[in-house]
Each structure stands twice: as structure tokens, then as C-alpha cells.
C-alpha positions in Angstrom: -12.9 21.7 -8.0 -15.9 19.8 -9.4 -15.6 16.2 -10.5 -17.8 15.8 -13.6 -17.4 12.1 -14.3 -15.8 8.9 -13.0 -14.9 5.9 -15.2 -14.3 2.8 -13.1 -12.4 -0.3 -14.2 -12.1 -3.6 -12.4 -8.9 -5.2 -13.8 -7.1 -8.5 -13.3 -3.3 -8.2 -13.9 -1.5 -11.6 -14.3 1.6 -12.1 -12.2 4.9 -13.6 -13.5 5.1 -15.7 -10.3 2.4 -16.4 -7.7 2.5 -14.1 -4.6 2.3 -16.3 -1.5 1.7 -15.0 2.0 0.2 -16.1 5.3 -3.3 -15.6 4.0 -3.0 -17.4 0.7 -1.8 -17.3 -2.9 -2.5 -14.9 -5.8 -1.8 -15.6 -9.4 -3.1 -12.3 -10.6 -3.7 -8.9 -8.9 -7.2 -7.7 -9.0 -7.4 -3.9 -8.9 -9.7 -1.0 -9.5 -8.6 2.0 -11.5 -10.6 5.2 -11.6 -10.4 8.0 -14.1 -11.9 11.4 -13.1 -12.7 14.3 -15.3 -13.0 17.9 -14.1 -13.5 20.5 -16.8 -10.9 19.7 -19.4 -8.6 17.9 -17.0 -8.4 14.1 -16.4 -6.5 12.1 -13.9 -6.3 8.5 -12.5 -6.2 6.7 -9.1 -5.9 3.0 -8.2 -7.1 0.8 -5.3 -5.7 -2.7 -4.9 -7.2 -4.7 -2.0 -6.9 -8.0 -4.0 -9.6 -10.2 -5.3 -10.8 -11.7 -2.0 -11.0 -10.1 1.5 -7.8 -11.8 2.8 -5.7 -8.7 3.6 -8.6 -6.6 5.0 -12.4 -7.0 4.7 -12.4 -5.1 1.4 -11.9 -6.6 -2.0 -11.6 -5.3 -5.5 -15.3 -6.2 -6.0 -16.4 -4.2 -3.0 -14.4 -1.2 -4.2 -15.8 -1.4 -7.7 -19.4 -1.5 -6.3 -19.0 1.3 -3.8 -17.2 3.7 -6.2 -19.7 3.1 -9.0 -22.9 2.7 -7.0 -22.5 4.5 -3.7 -19.6 6.9 -3.3 -19.3 8.0 -6.9 -22.9 9.4 -7.3 -22.4 11.4 -4.0 -19.2 13.0 -5.3 -19.8 13.6 -9.0 -21.2 17.1 -9.6 -20.1 18.5 -6.3 -17.4 21.1 -5.6 -14.7 20.3 -3.2 -12.2 23.0 -2.3 -9.8 20.6 -0.6 -9.2 16.9 -0.4 -10.1 17.1 3.2 -13.5 18.4 2.2 -14.0 15.4 0.0 -12.8 13.0 2.7 -15.2 14.6 5.2 -18.1 14.2 2.7 -17.6 10.4 2.8 -16.7 10.2 6.5 -20.1 8.9 7.7 -19.6 5.7 5.8 -17.8 3.1 7.9 -14.4 1.7 6.9 -13.8 0.8 3.3 -10.6 2.8 3.1 -9.6 1.5 -0.3 -12.8 2.6 -1.9 -12.6 6.0 -0.2 -8.9 6.4 -1.2 -9.7 5.7 -4.9 -11.8 8.8 -4.9 -10.0 11.0 -2.4 -6.7 10.6 -4.2 -8.4 11.7 -7.4 -8.6 15.2 -5.9 -4.8 15.3 -5.6 -4.2 14.0 -9.1 -6.7 16.3 -10.7 -5.3 19.3 -8.8 -1.8 18.3 -9.9 -2.9 18.3 -13.6 -4.9 21.5 -13.2 -2.1 23.5 -11.6 0.9 21.8 -13.0 2.2 21.1 -9.5 3.6 17.6 -8.8 1.5 15.6 -6.3 4.4 15.3 -3.8 4.7 19.1 -3.6 0.9 19.4 -3.0 1.3 16.9 -0.2 4.1 18.9 1.4 6.8 16.4 0.4 10.1 17.1 -1.4 11.9 16.1 -4.6 14.0 13.5 -2.7 14.0 10.0 -4.2 12.4 7.2 -2.2 14.8 4.4 -1.1 13.5 0.9 -1.9 14.0 -2.4 -0.2 13.8 -5.9 -1.6 10.8 -8.2 -0.9 10.3 -11.9 -1.3 7.1 -14.0 -0.8 6.9 -17.6 0.2 8.8 -19.5 -2.5 9.0 -23.2 -3.5 12.2 -23.9 -1.6 14.8 -22.3 0.7 17.3 -22.7 -2.2 15.1 -20.5 -4.4 14.8 -17.9 -1.6 18.6 -17.8 -0.9 19.3 -17.4 -4.6 16.9 -14.5 -4.8 18.3 -12.9 -1.6 21.8 -13.2 -3.1 20.8 -11.2 -6.1 19.3 -8.5 -3.9 22.4 -8.4 -1.7 24.6 -8.2 -4.8 22.4 -5.3 -6.1 22.9 -3.4 -2.8 19.4 -3.3 -1.4 19.6 -1.8 2.1 17.1 -4.2 3.6 15.2 -7.3 2.7 11.6 -8.3 3.6 10.6 -11.9 3.9 7.1 -13.2 4.0 6.5 -15.6 6.9 3.8 -18.0 7.8 3.5 -21.1 10.0 5.8 -23.7 8.5 7.9 -21.0 6.7 9.3 -19.0 9.7 12.1 -20.2 12.0 13.7 -22.7 9.8 13.5 -20.3 6.9 15.2 -17.6 9.0 17.8 -20.1 10.2 18.7 -20.8 6.6 18.7 -17.2 5.7 20.8 -16.1 8.6 23.2 -18.9 8.0 24.0 -17.6 4.5 23.5 -13.8 5.2 24.6 -13.1 8.8 25.0 -9.3 8.5 22.2 -8.2 6.2 19.1 -6.2 7.4 16.0 -8.4 7.3 12.5 -8.1 8.6 9.6 -10.5 8.3 6.0 -9.9 7.4 3.5 -12.2 9.0 0.2 -10.7 7.6 -1.6 -11.5 10.8 -0.9 -15.2 10.5 -0.1 -15.9 14.2 -1.6 -15.5 17.7 -0.2 -15.1 21.2 -0.2 -18.9 21.4 2.8 -18.7 19.1 4.9 -16.7 21.7 7.6 -19.4 21.8 8.0 -19.1 18.0 8.4 -15.3 18.4 11.0 -15.7 21.2 12.9 -18.1 18.9 12.7 -15.4 16.2 14.5 -13.0 18.5 17.8 -14.7 17.9 17.7 -13.8 14.2 18.3 -10.0 14.9 15.5 -8.7 12.6 14.8 -5.0 12.1 11.2 -5.8 13.2 8.3 -8.2 12.8 5.6 -6.8 10.6 1.9 -7.5 11.5 2.5 -10.7 13.5 -1.0 -10.9 15.0 -4.6 -10.2 13.9 -5.4 -7.7 11.2 -7.7 -5.6 13.5 -5.7 -6.0 16.8 -3.6 -3.6 18.9 -4.0 -5.0 22.4 -2.3 -8.4 21.7 0.4 -6.6 19.8 1.2 -4.5 22.9 1.4 -7.7 24.9 3.7 -9.3 22.4 5.9 -6.2 22.3 6.4 -6.5 26.0 7.3 -10.2 25.8 9.9 -10.2 23.0 13.0 -8.2 22.0 12.3 -7.7 18.3 10.4 -4.5 17.5 7.0 -4.7 16.0 5.6 -2.9 13.0 1.9 -2.5 12.3 0.5 -2.7 8.8 -3.1 -4.1 8.6 -3.9 -2.8 12.2 -2.7 0.7 11.3 -5.8 1.0 9.1 -7.0 4.4 10.4 -5.8 7.3 12.5 -7.6 6.3 15.7 -6.2 2.8 15.6 -2.6 4.2 15.3 -3.3 6.6 18.1 -4.3 3.7 20.4 -1.4 1.6 19.3 1.1 4.3 20.1 -0.6 5.0 23.5 -0.2 1.4 24.6 3.2 0.6 23.0 1.9 -1.8 20.4 4.5 -0.9 17.8 7.8 0.8 17.1 7.3 1.2 13.3 4.2 1.8 11.2 3.7 0.9 7.5 1.5 3.4 5.7 -0.5 2.3 2.7 -2.6 5.2 1.3 -5.3 2.7 0.0 -5.7 1.0 3.3 -5.6 4.3 5.2 -8.4 5.9 3.1 -6.3 8.3 1.0 -3.6 10.9 1.2 -5.4 13.2 3.7 -5.6 10.4 6.3 -2.2 9.0 5.4 -0.6 12.4 6.1 -2.3 12.6 9.5 -0.9 9.1 10.4 2.5 10.2 9.2 2.4 13.4 11.3 1.2 11.5 14.4 4.0 9.0 14.2 6.5 11.7 13.6 5.4 13.5 16.8 5.8 10.2 18.7 9.2 9.5 17.3 8.0 6.4 15.4 9.4 5.9 11.9 7.0 5.1 9.0 7.6 3.5 5.7 5.6 3.2 2.5 3.8 0.0 1.6 2.6 -1.2 -1.7 -0.1 -3.7 -2.8 1.5 -4.8 -6.1 -0.4 -2.1 -7.9 0.3 -1.1 -11.5 2.5 1.9 -12.0 -0.5 4.1 -11.5 -0.9 3.2 -7.8 2.8 2.5 -7.1 3.8 6.0 -8.5 1.3 7.6 -6.2 2.9 5.8 -3.2 6.2 7.2 -4.3 4.7 10.7 -4.1 3.5 10.2 -0.6 6.8 8.7 0.6 8.6 11.9 0.0 7.3 13.2 3.3 10.0 13.5 5.9 9.2 10.7 8.4 9.3 8.0 5.7 12.7 6.9 6.8 12.7 3.1 6.5 13.3 1.7 2.9 10.0 1.4 1.1 7.9 -1.5 0.0 7.7 -0.6 -3.7 8.8 -2.6 -6.7 9.8 -1.9 -10.3 7.1 -3.0 -12.7 9.2 -5.8 -14.1 9.4 -7.6 -10.8 5.8 -8.9 -11.0 4.5 -8.0 -14.5 5.6 -8.9 -18.0 3.9 -5.7 -19.1 2.7 -3.2 -16.6 -0.9 -2.2 -17.2 0.2 1.5 -17.2 2.9 3.6 -18.8 5.5 4.6 -18.1 6.5 1.6 -16.1 7.9 2.2 -12.6 11.7 1.7 -12.7 14.4 1.8 -10.1 17.2 4.3 -10.4 20.8 3.2 -10.3 20.7 4.2 -6.6 17.9 1.7 -5.9 15.4 4.5 -5.4 12.2 5.7 -7.1 12.1 9.3 -8.3 8.9 11.3 -7.6 7.1 12.6 -10.7 8.3 15.9 -12.2 4.8 16.3 -13.8 2.6 13.8 -15.5 1.9 10.5 -13.6 1.5 7.1 -15.3 -1.8 6.3 -17.0 -3.2 3.0 -18.3 -2.1 1.8 -21.7 -5.5 1.7 -23.6 -4.9 -1.7 -25.2 -3.7 -3.3 -22.0 -6.5 -1.8 -20.0 -9.0 -3.2 -22.5 -7.4 -6.6 -22.3 -7.3 -6.8 -18.5 -10.7 -5.2 -17.7 -13.1 -7.6 -16.1 -15.9 -5.0 -15.9 -16.3 -1.3 -16.1 -18.8 1.4 -15.2 -19.3 5.2 -15.5 -20.7 7.7 -13.1 -21.9 10.9 -14.8 -23.7 14.1 -13.8 -27.0 12.2 -14.6 -26.1 9.8 -11.8 -25.4 12.4 -9.2 -27.5 12.3 -6.1 -28.3 15.5 -4.1 -27.1 14.2 -0.7 -26.5 11.1 1.3 -29.5 8.7 1.4 
């Protein structure tokens, strides 16, 4: 398959309610959408590392630059028989998983359009629906949080994720457990703590959580292994599970009992599948993570999550949870069974008017921009 053209859009999508985590607060989600053309076929991908490098060192700005100025000219005009070939072509560049994913995933979406085969089937997944959990950030008060949790419990969500950060952790959990003693919860710390907080984590043990997600540094596995030996609550890696080798090392030293897979952070579907398979071989469950993408990116996460080791309820949301109007159509919606259904064919694409209104800047990479090889 030859990619003939890339159209790259840096967009800012206003949120209904600020998204607060251990690393800060977002009032809008900055994302990069990429449209690829191959022959008469067009398809989309999305990368959403946020506006600033708080989650990982990447940002929407770095993704836009790399896709339009560095990676795109090396990809346009070349033939790639498989997505793995495309991934290997960019492998000499260090890190930047979101930027690589925005291009690598295009191979899959183009191939899906070209052959009429759903992406999840190309990936080796199934038609099974993807079970969703409920997620809540840091809110204005415990009362607001408890009210939102009650709605999730009444709706029947199988697990609830709570963002945690210093000052919004043990007391928050005490309030939650006091009102909901039997529900399944886990907390996501987004790397906001260190081993100096060991007493806090030992106190958290009493709240019977499914696990603690990314309690320590974004690039750490050694301290996570030490923490895992010191507390009873299982640990899940997210930011630290950024690439296959990091996950291999984490499993070797017992740094986690769960792994969150985000295809953007991991560098695309090829690498995400390898992490999925490695965890499966080690008996470690995985679950799908989202980055508050539009329905373009979120739907692609659903496709990946049909692989068999995605057994913990996913971190995906209906479009209406965060956006008055999703940038793309159709919007992502939950089924009555609190699941997301994989696509039977055509994936969501940006609404032209909303794309135009939310675009901060755009660029195109054409055959005239193609470079013969890496500089």
C-alpha cells in the first residue's frame, strides 16, 4: 500500500467540565487528526497526548510537527506491505509514540477501507463488545463525586476509576468507601507520588481497591517493583508501559499485576498487539485506555480492545460525557449493556464544519514533499 498524501489537523476540543488529574487541569483537549489518501481510499487516525507534556514528554504540538515535517515526508510515496513494515521504517527515531501511532494506525484504517474488512478483524480481534467502566476526575467536592458515583452505580457500571493526587486520596477514598462499601474501584495517580509516600499507600490498602494505576514516576519500573513488594494492593502500569521493552522489564521484576494499553502511547497497533501478547503469555490482564479523544480515536481503541486479553473493563467514554458535540460522526455511544460495539465497517470521521471550527492549524504532506530516505 502506498500513502499518497497526509492532511494533518491540530485541533482543540472544548470540554463540558475541566479534566483534573495529578498533573494538572485541562479545559480543552488538544489533539492531532491525520487523514491519509491511498489511491481512491481515504482514512483517519488520531493522536491525543494533550496540549502540554504533562502525561508523557509528547504534546499535540510535537505530534503535529513530527507528522507534518519529519515522519510524514518519509512515509508519503512509499509502499508498505504491512503495518509492521511502516513501524520498522520509523523505528530509528527515538520515542514519540503518539506521533508514530498517528501514522502507523493509518495503515490499518486504510487497509480496512481498501478491503472492506473491519479493523478489529485485521488485528485478530473478534466481534465481541468492549465492556466499559466509569471514570471520574478530581471534582470540586466529595459530595459532587459521591453523586456522580451513585449515578454510575445505578447505571450498573462494573467498576469505577477515581483520579487521585496528594490532598485528594485517602480522605476521598474514605468518603467513597463509606458510601459504597461493595463496589469495585481503582485509583489512577498519574505518577503523582514517590516512595516517600509509602505510608499513604499502606493506608490505601484498607480500601480494597482492584489496583492502583501508575502511582509513581511516568518512566519508572524499579520503584514500582519496590512498592509492589511493600503493599497489598496490586499495581497497574500506564505511563510506564510506554513500549514493549519497558513492559518486559516490568514483568521480569514484578512491577505490576495489570497493564493499561493505549495505542497512542505505545506507538500504534503493531506495538500494542505485542504488549498484549506478552502480557497474555505472563498471565497479566490488560485493559484499554483512552485519552479523551474524539470518536475517531476512541473508536480505534474499541477495535483494539476486542483482542482476548483485554479482560478488565475499559477506559473509554461515550462522546456525551465530555463534549457537547463530538468533533467526529457518528458519536461514540454506549449500548444498553454498558459496552462499546466494534465497527461493522466505516469508522467515524470528522464533521467538516466542526473540524474547521476547532482547527488551530493544519498542514499537508504530498508526493512533492516526499524525501528519498532518512536524513
